[in-house]
C-alpha positions as CSV (number, residue, x, y, z in Angstrom):
1,M,77.7,-23.1,41.5
2,P,78.2,-19.5,42.5
3,D,75.3,-17.2,41.9
4,A,73.4,-20.1,40.3
5,S,75.2,-19.4,37.0
6,V,77.1,-21.6,34.6
7,P,79.7,-22.9,34.4
8,C,80.1,-24.3,37.9
9,G,83.5,-24.1,39.7
10,R,84.4,-27.8,39.0
11,C,83.8,-27.5,35.2
12,K,85.5,-24.1,35.0
13,K,88.8,-25.6,36.5
14,R,88.8,-28.5,34.0
15,G,87.8,-26.3,31.0
16,L,84.6,-28.4,30.4
17,P,81.2,-27.1,29.2
18,C,78.6,-27.1,31.9
19,T,75.0,-28.4,31.6
20,V,72.6,-27.9,34.5
21,N,70.4,-30.8,35.3
22,R,67.7,-29.8,37.8
23,S,67.7,-32.3,40.6
24,L,64.6,-33.5,42.4
25,Q,65.5,-31.4,45.4
26,M,65.6,-28.2,43.2
27,L,62.2,-29.0,41.7
28,L,60.7,-29.5,45.2
29,E,62.2,-26.2,46.4
30,D,60.8,-24.3,43.4
31,D,57.4,-26.0,43.9
32,A,57.4,-24.9,47.5
33,S,58.3,-21.4,46.6
34,W,55.5,-21.2,44.0
35,K,52.9,-22.6,46.5
36,Q,53.9,-20.0,49.1
37,T,53.5,-17.2,46.5
38,V,50.1,-18.4,45.4
39,T,49.0,-18.9,49.1
40,R,49.9,-15.3,49.9
41,K,47.9,-14.0,46.9
42,I,44.8,-16.1,47.8
43,T,45.0,-15.0,51.4
44,A,45.1,-11.4,50.3
45,L,42.2,-11.9,47.9
46,E,40.1,-13.5,50.6
47,E,40.8,-10.6,53.0
48,F,39.8,-8.1,50.2
49,M,36.6,-9.9,49.4
50,E,35.6,-10.1,53.1
51,S,36.3,-6.4,53.5
52,A,34.2,-5.6,50.4
53,R,31.3,-7.8,51.6
54,E,31.2,-6.0,55.0
55,Q,31.1,-2.7,53.2
56,L,28.3,-3.8,50.9
57,N,26.3,-5.1,53.8
58,T,26.7,-1.8,55.7
59,R,25.6,0.2,52.7
60,A,22.6,-2.1,52.1
61,G,21.5,-1.7,55.7
62,E,21.7,2.1,55.5
63,S,19.9,2.1,52.2
64,A,17.1,-0.1,53.6
65,Q,16.6,2.3,56.5
66,E,16.4,5.3,54.3
67,K,13.8,3.6,52.0
68,Q,11.7,2.1,54.8
69,P,9.0,4.7,54.6
70,S,8.4,3.8,50.9
71,R,6.6,0.5,50.9
72,Q,6.5,0.4,47.2
73,S,10.2,0.6,46.8
74,D,10.8,-1.9,49.5
75,S,8.4,-4.4,47.8
76,C,10.0,-4.0,44.4
77,S,13.6,-4.4,45.4
78,P,13.7,-8.2,45.7
79,S,12.1,-8.7,42.3
80,T,14.5,-6.2,40.7
81,S,17.5,-7.9,42.4
82,D,16.4,-11.3,41.1
83,Q,15.9,-10.0,37.6
84,S,19.4,-8.4,37.7
85,A,20.9,-11.6,38.9
86,K,19.2,-13.5,36.0
87,R,20.5,-11.0,33.6
88,R,24.1,-11.4,35.0
89,R,26.6,-11.7,32.2
90,R,27.7,-15.3,31.3
91,D,31.3,-16.2,31.3
92,W,32.9,-18.3,28.6
93,E,36.1,-20.3,28.3
94,I,38.2,-21.9,25.6
95,R,38.2,-25.7,25.7
96,M,40.5,-28.3,24.2
97,D,39.9,-32.0,24.7
98,T,43.3,-33.7,24.9
99,Q,41.7,-37.1,24.7
100,S,40.0,-36.6,21.3
101,G,41.5,-36.6,17.8
102,P,42.5,-33.6,15.8
103,V,39.0,-33.1,14.3
104,T,36.2,-31.6,16.4
105,I,33.0,-29.6,16.0
106,P,34.1,-25.9,15.6
107,A,31.8,-24.5,18.3
108,A,33.0,-27.2,20.8
109,C,36.2,-25.1,21.3
110,I,34.3,-22.5,23.3
111,G,31.8,-23.0,26.0
112,E,30.2,-21.5,29.1
113,V,32.1,-21.8,32.3
114,E,30.8,-24.8,34.2
115,G,29.4,-24.3,37.7
116,E,28.1,-20.8,37.2
117,R,24.8,-20.1,39.0
118,P,22.7,-17.0,39.2
119,L,23.0,-15.0,42.3
120,G,20.2,-14.8,44.8
121,P,17.8,-17.5,45.9
122,E,17.8,-20.7,43.9
123,Q,15.0,-21.2,41.5
124,P,12.8,-24.3,41.7
125,S,14.1,-27.2,39.7
126,S,10.8,-27.4,37.7
127,P,7.6,-25.3,37.5
128,P,4.4,-26.4,39.3
129,D,2.5,-29.1,37.3
130,I,-1.1,-28.9,36.1
131,I,-2.3,-30.7,39.2
132,S,-0.5,-28.7,41.9
133,E,-1.8,-25.6,40.1
134,G,-5.4,-26.8,40.7
135,I,-6.3,-26.8,37.0
136,V,-7.2,-30.5,37.1
137,T,-7.6,-33.0,40.0
138,L,-5.4,-36.0,40.4
139,D,-8.3,-38.3,39.3
140,Q,-9.0,-36.2,36.3
141,A,-5.4,-36.1,35.3
142,E,-5.1,-39.9,35.5
143,T,-8.3,-40.3,33.4
144,L,-6.9,-38.0,30.8
145,F,-3.6,-39.8,30.8
146,H,-5.4,-43.1,30.3
147,T,-7.4,-41.6,27.4
148,Y,-4.2,-40.4,25.7
149,S,-1.9,-43.4,26.3
150,K,-4.5,-46.1,25.4
151,R,-5.7,-44.5,22.1
152,L,-4.3,-41.2,20.9
153,D,-0.7,-42.1,21.4
154,H,-1.0,-45.1,19.0
155,F,-2.2,-43.0,16.1
156,L,1.3,-41.3,16.2
157,Y,3.4,-44.5,16.5
158,R,3.7,-44.1,20.3
159,I,5.3,-40.9,21.4
160,L,5.5,-41.9,25.0
161,E,8.2,-44.3,26.2
162,P,7.0,-48.0,26.3
163,M,6.9,-48.2,30.1
164,S,5.7,-44.7,30.8
165,S,3.2,-44.4,33.6
166,F,1.2,-41.5,35.0
167,S,3.6,-41.1,38.0
168,T,6.7,-41.2,35.9
169,V,5.4,-38.6,33.4
170,R,4.4,-36.3,36.2
171,E,7.7,-36.6,37.9
172,R,9.8,-36.1,34.7
173,S,8.1,-33.3,32.9
174,P,5.3,-30.9,33.8
175,A,5.1,-29.9,30.2
176,L,4.6,-33.4,29.0
177,L,1.8,-33.9,31.5
178,A,0.2,-30.6,30.5
179,A,0.3,-31.6,26.8
180,I,-1.3,-34.9,27.5
181,C,-4.1,-33.4,29.6
182,T,-4.7,-30.7,27.0
183,V,-4.9,-33.0,24.0
184,A,-6.9,-35.7,25.8
185,S,-9.4,-33.1,27.1
186,L,-9.9,-32.0,23.5
187,H,-10.9,-35.5,22.6
188,S,-12.9,-36.3,25.8
189,E,-16.6,-36.0,25.9
190,D,-16.8,-36.1,29.7
191,L,-13.8,-33.9,30.5
192,G,-13.9,-31.5,27.5
193,H,-14.7,-28.6,29.8
194,L,-11.1,-28.8,31.1
195,F,-9.6,-28.0,27.8
196,E,-9.4,-24.2,28.1
197,G,-7.6,-24.3,31.4
198,C,-5.2,-27.1,30.3
199,H,-4.5,-25.3,27.1
200,E,-3.6,-22.0,28.8
201,H,-1.3,-23.8,31.3
202,F,0.4,-25.7,28.5
203,V,1.0,-22.5,26.5
204,T,2.7,-21.0,29.6
205,L,5.0,-24.0,30.1
206,A,5.9,-24.1,26.4
207,S,6.7,-20.4,26.4
208,Q,9.1,-21.0,29.3
209,L,10.7,-23.9,27.4
210,S,11.3,-21.7,24.4
211,M,13.9,-19.7,26.3
212,S,15.2,-22.6,28.4
213,E,18.6,-24.3,27.8
214,A,17.6,-27.3,29.9
215,V,14.8,-29.0,27.8
216,N,14.9,-32.7,28.5
217,N,13.6,-35.4,26.2
218,E,10.4,-35.7,28.0
219,D,9.7,-32.0,27.5
220,I,10.4,-32.6,23.8
221,R,7.8,-35.4,23.8
222,G,5.3,-32.9,25.3
223,L,6.1,-30.4,22.6
224,C,5.5,-33.0,19.9
225,I,2.2,-34.0,21.3
226,G,1.0,-30.4,21.4
227,A,2.2,-29.8,17.8
228,F,0.5,-32.9,16.4
229,W,-2.9,-32.0,17.8
230,L,-3.2,-28.3,18.8
231,H,-4.0,-26.1,15.8
232,G,-2.5,-22.7,16.0
233,L,0.5,-23.8,18.2
234,S,2.0,-26.5,16.0
235,W,4.7,-24.6,14.1
236,N,5.9,-22.8,17.3
237,L,6.0,-26.0,19.3
238,V,7.8,-28.0,16.7
239,S,10.4,-25.3,16.3
240,I,11.2,-25.4,20.0
241,A,11.3,-29.2,19.8
242,V,13.7,-29.2,16.9
243,R,16.0,-26.7,18.6
244,A,16.0,-28.7,21.9
245,A,16.6,-32.0,20.0
246,T,19.6,-30.7,18.1
247,Q,21.0,-29.2,21.3
248,N,20.6,-32.6,23.0
249,Q,22.4,-34.2,20.0
250,L,19.6,-36.7,19.3
251,H,20.6,-36.9,15.6
252,R,24.1,-38.4,16.5
253,F,22.9,-41.7,18.0
254,S,21.7,-43.6,14.9
255,R,25.0,-45.5,14.4
256,K,24.8,-47.1,17.8
257,V,21.2,-48.4,17.3
258,P,22.1,-51.8,15.6
259,L,24.5,-52.5,18.5
260,G,21.7,-52.9,20.9
261,D,22.2,-49.6,22.8
262,R,18.8,-48.8,24.3
263,T,19.7,-45.2,25.0
264,A,20.7,-44.7,21.4
265,Y,17.5,-46.5,20.2
266,M,15.3,-44.2,22.3
267,H,17.2,-41.0,21.3
268,T,17.1,-42.0,17.6
269,R,13.4,-42.9,17.7
270,L,12.6,-39.5,19.2
271,W,14.6,-37.8,16.5
272,Y,12.5,-39.6,13.9
273,L,9.3,-38.5,15.6
274,I,10.4,-34.9,15.5
275,Y,11.4,-35.3,11.9
276,V,7.8,-36.4,11.0
277,C,6.3,-33.8,13.2
278,S,8.3,-31.0,11.6
279,H,7.4,-32.1,8.1
280,H,3.7,-32.3,9.0
281,F,3.7,-28.5,9.5
282,S,6.3,-27.4,7.0
283,I,5.8,-28.8,3.5
284,P,1.9,-28.8,3.5
285,Y,2.1,-25.1,4.6
286,G,4.6,-24.1,2.0
287,R,7.5,-23.9,4.6
288,T,11.0,-25.3,4.2
289,P,11.5,-28.3,6.5
290,M,13.6,-27.5,9.6
291,I,15.3,-30.9,9.6
292,P,17.2,-31.8,6.4
293,E,17.9,-35.3,5.1
294,C,20.9,-36.0,7.3
295,E,22.7,-39.3,7.8
296,A,20.3,-40.4,10.5
297,I,17.3,-39.9,8.2
298,S,19.0,-41.7,5.2
299,S,19.7,-44.7,7.4
300,V,16.3,-44.8,9.0
301,S,15.8,-48.5,8.3
302,T,18.5,-49.4,10.8
303,L,16.0,-48.6,13.6
304,L,14.3,-51.9,12.8
305,A,17.7,-53.7,13.3
306,S,17.5,-52.9,17.0
307,Q,16.6,-55.6,19.4
308,H,14.2,-53.1,21.0
309,A,12.2,-52.4,17.7
310,T,8.5,-52.9,17.6
311,S,5.7,-52.8,15.0
312,D,5.2,-49.1,15.9
313,D,8.8,-48.5,14.9
314,A,8.0,-50.0,11.5
315,R,5.2,-47.5,11.1
316,L,7.4,-44.7,12.1
317,V,10.1,-45.7,9.6
318,S,7.5,-45.8,6.9
319,Q,6.5,-42.2,7.7
320,V,10.1,-41.0,7.7
321,Q,10.5,-42.6,4.2
322,I,7.4,-41.0,2.7
323,W,8.3,-37.6,4.1
324,T,11.7,-38.0,2.7
325,I,10.2,-38.4,-0.8
326,L,8.1,-35.3,-0.3
327,G,11.1,-33.4,1.1
328,R,13.1,-34.2,-2.0
329,A,10.2,-33.1,-4.2
330,A,9.9,-29.8,-2.3
331,T,13.6,-29.2,-2.7
332,S,13.4,-29.9,-6.5
333,F,10.3,-27.8,-7.3
334,G,10.2,-25.3,-4.4
335,F,7.0,-23.8,-3.0
336,D,6.0,-21.1,-5.5
337,V,2.7,-22.3,-6.9
338,D,2.8,-19.7,-9.7
339,E,6.0,-21.2,-11.1
340,Q,5.2,-23.6,-13.9
341,I,6.9,-27.0,-14.0
342,P,9.2,-27.1,-17.1
343,V,8.6,-29.9,-19.5
344,E,12.2,-31.1,-18.9
345,S,11.3,-31.6,-15.2
346,I,8.4,-34.0,-16.0
347,P,10.7,-37.1,-15.8
348,R,11.9,-36.0,-12.3
349,L,8.3,-35.5,-11.1
350,R,7.4,-39.0,-12.4
351,R,10.4,-40.5,-10.5
352,Y,9.0,-39.1,-7.3
353,I,5.6,-40.6,-8.1
354,I,7.2,-43.9,-8.9
355,A,9.1,-43.8,-5.5
356,L,5.7,-43.2,-3.8
357,D,4.1,-46.2,-5.6
358,T,7.1,-48.3,-4.5
359,W,6.6,-47.0,-0.9
360,R,3.0,-48.2,-0.9
361,A,3.9,-51.6,-2.4
362,E,6.4,-52.1,0.4
363,W,4.2,-51.1,3.3
364,D,0.6,-51.7,2.2
365,E,0.2,-55.2,3.6
366,R,2.9,-54.9,6.3
367,F,0.7,-54.0,9.3
368,G,-1.9,-56.0,11.1
369,P,-4.6,-54.9,13.5
370,S,-3.7,-52.9,16.5
371,E,-5.0,-53.6,20.0
372,F,-5.6,-49.8,20.5
373,V,-6.5,-48.4,17.0
374,G,-7.9,-51.4,15.1
375,E,-7.1,-51.5,11.4
376,Y,-5.7,-48.0,11.3
377,P,-2.0,-49.0,10.7
378,R,-3.0,-50.7,7.5
379,K,-5.6,-48.2,6.4
380,G,-3.4,-45.3,7.3
381,V,-0.9,-46.4,4.7
382,G,-3.5,-46.0,2.0
383,M,-4.6,-42.6,3.2
384,H,-1.1,-41.3,3.5
385,Y,-0.4,-42.6,0.0
386,H,-3.3,-40.6,-1.4
387,F,-2.4,-37.5,0.6
388,T,1.1,-37.5,-0.8
389,K,0.1,-38.4,-4.3
390,L,-2.4,-35.6,-4.4
391,Y,0.3,-33.1,-3.3
392,L,2.9,-34.4,-5.7
393,C,0.6,-34.5,-8.7
394,T,-0.8,-31.0,-8.2
395,H,2.7,-29.8,-9.1
396,A,1.6,-30.5,-12.7
397,L,-1.1,-27.8,-12.5
398,R,1.1,-25.0,-11.2
399,G,1.0,-21.7,-12.9
400,L,-2.3,-22.2,-14.8
401,E,-4.5,-19.3,-15.7
402,S,-8.0,-20.0,-14.4
403,R,-11.3,-19.2,-16.0
404,P,-14.7,-19.6,-14.3
405,A,-16.8,-22.5,-15.5
406,G,-19.3,-21.5,-18.2
407,Q,-16.9,-19.1,-19.9
408,V,-14.9,-21.7,-21.9
409,T,-14.8,-20.4,-25.5
410,E,-13.2,-23.3,-27.3
411,T,-13.7,-27.0,-27.3
412,R,-11.2,-29.3,-25.8
413,I,-10.3,-30.9,-29.2
414,A,-9.7,-27.5,-30.8
415,R,-7.6,-26.3,-27.9
416,E,-5.4,-29.4,-28.1
417,A,-5.0,-29.0,-31.9
418,E,-4.0,-25.3,-31.4
419,S,-1.5,-26.3,-28.7
420,M,0.1,-28.9,-31.0
421,D,0.4,-26.4,-33.8
422,R,2.1,-23.8,-31.6
423,L,4.5,-26.2,-29.8
424,T,8.1,-25.1,-30.5
425,P,10.6,-28.0,-30.0
426,G,13.1,-27.3,-27.2
427,S,11.0,-24.7,-25.5
428,S,10.0,-25.6,-21.9
429,N,7.3,-22.9,-21.8
430,S,5.7,-23.6,-25.2
431,W,3.0,-25.5,-23.5
432,K,0.9,-24.4,-20.5
433,T,0.2,-20.8,-21.6
434,G,-3.3,-19.6,-21.1
435,S,-5.5,-22.7,-21.1
436,R,-3.0,-25.1,-22.8
437,I,-1.1,-27.8,-20.9
438,H,1.3,-30.4,-21.9
439,P,-0.4,-33.8,-22.3
440,E,1.9,-35.5,-19.7
441,L,1.2,-32.8,-17.2
442,E,-2.6,-33.1,-17.9
443,E,-2.2,-36.8,-17.3
444,I,-0.5,-36.2,-13.9
445,G,-3.1,-33.6,-13.0
446,S,-5.8,-36.2,-13.6
447,V,-4.0,-38.5,-11.2
448,A,-4.2,-35.7,-8.6
449,I,-8.0,-35.5,-9.1
450,S,-8.3,-39.3,-8.7
451,S,-6.3,-39.2,-5.4
452,A,-8.5,-36.4,-4.1
453,K,-11.6,-38.3,-4.9
454,S,-10.2,-41.5,-3.3
455,I,-9.6,-39.5,0.0
456,L,-13.2,-38.4,0.1
457,R,-14.6,-41.9,-0.8
458,L,-12.5,-43.6,1.9
459,I,-14.0,-41.3,4.5
460,I,-17.5,-41.5,3.2
461,R,-17.6,-45.3,2.8
462,D,-15.6,-46.6,5.7
463,P,-17.3,-46.3,9.1
464,E,-14.2,-47.6,10.9
465,F,-12.1,-44.8,9.4
466,Q,-14.7,-42.3,10.3
467,S,-14.2,-43.3,13.9
468,Y,-10.5,-42.5,13.6
469,L,-11.1,-38.9,12.6
470,H,-11.7,-37.9,16.2
471,G,-8.2,-38.7,17.2
472,L,-6.0,-38.4,14.1
473,S,-3.5,-35.5,14.0
474,L,-4.0,-32.1,12.4
475,Y,-2.3,-33.2,9.2
476,F,-5.3,-35.4,8.3
477,D,-7.7,-32.5,8.8
478,T,-5.5,-30.3,6.7
479,M,-5.3,-32.7,3.8
480,I,-9.0,-33.6,3.8
481,I,-10.0,-30.0,3.4
482,F,-7.2,-29.5,0.8
483,A,-8.7,-32.3,-1.2
484,V,-12.2,-30.6,-1.1
485,V,-10.9,-27.2,-2.0
486,F,-8.7,-28.6,-4.8
487,L,-11.7,-30.5,-6.4
488,L,-14.0,-27.5,-6.2
489,R,-11.4,-25.3,-7.8
490,I,-10.8,-27.7,-10.6
491,A,-14.5,-27.9,-11.2
492,T,-15.0,-24.2,-11.3
493,Q,-11.8,-22.8,-12.8
494,Y,-9.9,-25.5,-14.6
495,S,-12.6,-27.8,-16.1
496,D,-11.6,-26.7,-19.6
497,I,-8.0,-27.8,-19.0
498,V,-8.4,-31.0,-17.0
499,P,-11.6,-33.1,-17.6
500,V,-13.8,-33.6,-14.6
501,D,-17.3,-34.8,-13.9
502,K,-18.8,-31.9,-12.0
503,S,-21.9,-33.8,-10.9
504,E,-19.7,-36.5,-9.4
505,L,-17.6,-34.0,-7.5
506,L,-20.7,-32.3,-6.1
507,D,-22.1,-35.6,-4.9
508,L,-18.8,-36.4,-3.2
509,V,-18.5,-33.1,-1.4
510,C,-22.2,-33.1,-0.3
511,E,-21.9,-36.6,1.0
512,L,-18.6,-35.8,2.8
513,S,-20.4,-32.9,4.5
514,R,-23.1,-35.2,5.8
515,T,-20.5,-37.7,7.0
516,L,-18.5,-35.0,8.8
517,T,-21.7,-33.7,10.4
518,S,-22.3,-37.1,11.9
519,V,-18.7,-37.5,13.0
520,T,-18.4,-34.1,14.7
521,D,-21.8,-34.3,16.4
522,K,-20.2,-34.8,19.9
523,I,-16.7,-33.5,19.3
524,H,-15.3,-30.5,21.2
525,S,-16.2,-27.2,19.6
526,R,-12.5,-26.2,19.5
527,H,-11.5,-29.2,17.4
528,L,-10.4,-28.2,13.9
529,L,-12.6,-30.9,12.4
530,V,-15.7,-29.1,13.7
531,V,-14.8,-25.9,11.8
532,I,-13.9,-27.9,8.7
533,C,-17.3,-29.6,8.8
534,K,-19.1,-26.3,8.9
535,G,-16.9,-24.8,6.2
536,V,-17.4,-27.8,3.8
537,K,-21.2,-27.2,4.0
538,D,-20.8,-23.6,3.0
539,L,-18.4,-24.5,0.2
540,S,-20.9,-26.9,-1.1
541,I,-23.7,-24.4,-1.0
542,R,-21.7,-21.7,-2.7
543,Y,-20.4,-24.1,-5.3
544,L,-24.0,-25.1,-6.3
545,Q,-25.0,-21.4,-6.4
546,E,-22.0,-20.5,-8.6
547,V,-22.6,-23.5,-11.0
548,E,-26.3,-22.6,-11.4
549,S,-25.4,-19.0,-11.9
550,N,-22.6,-19.5,-14.4
551,M,-23.6,-22.6,-16.3
552,A,-27.3,-21.8,-16.6
553,G,-27.9,-25.5,-17.3
554,N,-25.6,-25.5,-20.4
555,E,-23.0,-28.0,-19.1
556,V,-24.1,-29.1,-15.7
557,E,-27.6,-29.8,-14.6
558,T,-28.2,-30.0,-10.9
559,T,-30.0,-33.3,-10.2
560,Q,-33.0,-33.5,-7.9
561,G,-30.9,-35.3,-5.3
562,Q,-28.3,-32.5,-5.4
563,A,-31.0,-29.9,-5.1
564,L,-32.4,-31.6,-2.1
565,G,-28.9,-31.9,-0.7
566,L,-28.4,-28.2,-1.2
567,L,-31.6,-27.5,0.8
568,D,-30.4,-29.8,3.6
569,L,-27.0,-28.2,3.8
570,E,-28.5,-24.7,3.8
571,N,-30.8,-25.7,6.7
572,E,-28.0,-27.3,8.7
573,T,-25.8,-24.3,8.1
574,R,-28.4,-21.9,9.4
575,Q,-29.0,-24.1,12.5
576,H,-25.3,-24.1,13.3
577,S,-24.9,-20.4,12.7
578,S,-27.8,-19.6,15.0
579,S,-26.9,-22.1,17.7
580,D,-23.2,-21.6,17.8
581,G,-23.0,-18.0,16.9
582,L,-20.6,-18.8,14.0
583,L,-21.3,-17.1,10.7
584,L,-19.7,-18.8,7.8
585,D,-18.8,-15.8,5.6
586,S,-15.8,-13.8,4.7
587,E,-16.6,-11.2,7.4
588,N,-15.8,-13.7,10.2
589,I,-12.0,-13.7,9.9
590,G,-10.0,-16.3,11.8
591,F,-9.8,-19.4,9.6
592,D,-8.5,-18.9,6.1
593,W,-9.3,-21.6,3.6
594,T,-6.3,-20.5,1.5
595,D,-4.1,-22.1,4.1
596,F,-5.4,-25.4,2.8
597,D,-5.3,-24.5,-0.9
598,F,-2.4,-25.5,-3.0
599,L,-3.4,-22.8,-5.5
600,A,-3.9,-20.2,-2.9
601,T,-1.7,-17.5,-4.4
602,Q,-3.6,-17.6,-7.7
603,D,-6.9,-16.0,-8.3
604,P,-9.4,-16.9,-5.6
605,F,-12.3,-19.3,-6.1
606,L,-14.3,-18.0,-9.0
607,G,-12.9,-14.5,-8.6
608,N,-14.5,-14.0,-5.2
609,A,-12.6,-12.8,-2.2
610,S,-10.9,-15.4,0.0
611,W,-13.4,-17.3,2.1
612,T,-12.5,-17.2,5.7
613,F,-14.3,-18.9,8.7
614,G,-14.0,-18.3,12.4
615,V,-12.5,-21.0,14.5
């Protein structure tokens, strides 16, 4: 074939068309030619890079000699170099997995170039832990780990892996170890003095995790532990945990759980823990949950189908289910407490309440005693039920106009008669204007009051449950004080709308104050329950003072026992204020009771300014 063109000489003589078939020899020759070309280019590139490196080294040496007299510049240069290396731009590439089907996650088509490493000296694989930093000794850390793993961990359905030991935790995650030591020292009478140092170290590690792309599952467990128990850090910690968990794709393993895959079981279980944790600090605080009701949440019961499932998993499943009910209610009604519930939405609210009653019927007698936390698994079901029912039923009282007790100008019968006369069929806002309320909403509001009273009675009358308070998560503290504030607001502002026995409420609140005083006697001063205890005393005193001032004996007469209780509370409050340096008044900003008040955006308690207490 002359000049490598067609047709060839043979075909040309015979007048035939010519088709070129590349022989193996031709392919090999072309391949050799290509390799030679690439080899020459790589060699030239290597020579160029070597020349450039030598020039850079020469310039760096000359620059160092020129700057040698300036010690400050010399000392700063390594740090600046490291920071520049860390800020080096990241390279990305387009990816296509030829082994997968046609459908993929959109963002999976682009990713960071693998194998990239920052220039300069390698960074340590993990930061120093709380022991190597000298914050706690090895013996102290082991004691704190034992305190956490043998008690606190079992209140939250076991966050640690079943076979976790002190050595494995220390090896896998400094953040997890720091979280355990911090929470355990907060609940330790002997090692409580270590709390401040542990807390500071844990905050430092959590801050680093917030910007890290390599957060492992043990780090996530540490973030959850901190969120469940450390007031003021919870929302930030759980947000980091949610981000890391979704990045680690924990939500995609639920389908493999029934097949006996232990890795899928552990990943899915951790995802459910994060779901519960995120809801603890979203819905009760008027925030939209960070984790929606995805497929893994809807099929939560499949966790119990795993051969690895335990009784703690059943408790965890029950929590996912109850928070799913609350999440749906929050989606339906939103978080604006000034927005009234339309009459046509009452059936929907009742369906959520029925779902909650069904939840309790399913789980109430499901759990037996625990080796670590006694009867809490069973009693916790009842308390969670009342917490959730209180929250759900307070929706019925949204948007009410409040009036201080003692200023009610019409009787209840006259008010209801007037409301009936003015009701316009088909109008969702005909009721609940001023002091009028739809009878069904009034009924649901009364259920909220009953649930709040049940919460207080359980704490007052059950010594075993009182022992749990120094160990339960922040959600319990939040809902306890919410129940107190809700009852006092009903008694002082809405008593003409929803019937309530003010004397009974006062007795309950005063008795709760005494109970909490006994419980918190030896608790760490930084524990949220200590602040709540002191605040409840002040709320009780101010409530009595307001009732005596506004009612003047017309509707509520303070009994002799209540008067003596008032004196006791006043004396105790003065003692705490003088000994602890904590003034329970609105001048000591730092702890805002409206954070625990479902009606916080309405007029404050009896028209006074918001009551805030220092932490």
